[in-house]
N, C-alpha and C positions, 0 to 999 in steps of 0.2 A: 540484457542489462540496459542501463540508461546511458548510452554513450554520449548523447547530446544533452542529457538531462541531469548533469551533476549540479548545476545551479538550481534546477527544479527540485531535486531531492534535498538540497541544502535548505531551501525555503520550506519544504514540507517538514523536515526534521526540526527546524527551529520553531515553526508554528505549533507543532504538536508535541514538542519536547522529546523527540526520539534521540536516545543516546547512542553511543558508539557500539553498544551491545546488540542493537537492532540489526539483523542481517540484510542490509540494504542491497547487497549483491544478488539477492534472490527476488528483487523487484524487476519486472519486465514490462516493457511497453510494446503494444502490438503495432504501433505506427511511429514514425519519426515525429509526429505531432504531439506525442505524449498525452493524448486525451484521456486514456485510462491506464492505470498501473495495476498489474496483477502480481501476486506473490506465489512463488513456486517452492517446492521442497529443495533442499540442497542437492540431493541426487538428480532430481529433474533438471536443475540448473546446470549441473555438470554435464549431463547428457546433451543439453541444448547448446553447449559451448563447443561440442565436437562435431566433426564431419562424419561421413560414412566410411572413411578410410580410403576412398578413391578420389579424393579431391572435391567431393560434393559437400553440401551442407544439409543439415536437417531443417526442413521447412516446417515450422510450427504455425498452425492456423490459430489455435487458441490453447491456452494453458493456464493453470493456476486458479487462484481465488482472487477475484477483483477486490482490491484494497482501497485504491484512491481513484477518484474520478474528477475530471475537470468541473469546476464550479463556475457558474456565470454570475455569481453575486459580486458586484463591483466594490462593495464597501468592506470586504474582508481582505486582510493583507496576504492571504494564501489563496492561490488559484485552484486549490484542490480541496475536496471534502472526503471524509472517511466513509466508506460504504459498509453497510451492515454485514455483508458477506465476509469481510475480512476483519471485522471488529474483534472477534473472539481471539484471533491470532495476534492482532495488533495491541490489544488492551494492556498486556503486561509491560509493554514498552512505552506506553504513553506517559509522558511526564507533565503535560499541560493539556488544557481543554477537557478536563475530566471533572465532573461534579459528583462527589460521593453522596449517595442518598441512602439513609437508613431504611430498613425494611418496613418498620411499623407505619411511618407516615405514608409510604407508597400503598400499603394494604388499606389504610384508612381512606385514601383517595379513591381507590378502586371500589370500596364498599359503598361509599357515599355518592 
C-alpha cells in the first residue's frame, strides 16, 4: 500500500477525479520514494499483506499493472501521469482529465 503516500494519493485522486469507489488500497509502490504505482487484484493485495506464518514476510519484487508514474513536467499540479498499461482498469473511475471523442471524426482523421 502507500503508507507514506496518503498525501500523494489524495493529489492523484483530486487531479484525475477518482472517487471513493476506486479501490485505492490495491495501489502499491515498489519503493518508499513512490516513483511508480502499480495496481494489483484484491486477492493479490490480501496475500501481500500476510507473512508466511513463521514471522517472515512475503518479499515481492514486482507485481501488478503499472498505473501511475512520476512525471517530471513542472507546470502540471499533479506529479504523476497515467500509464497506458493501467488505463483500461482506471478509465471507469476517472472523473476528470477525460476528453470524449466521437468515433467518426477519429476515423476521418485516420483516413486523411
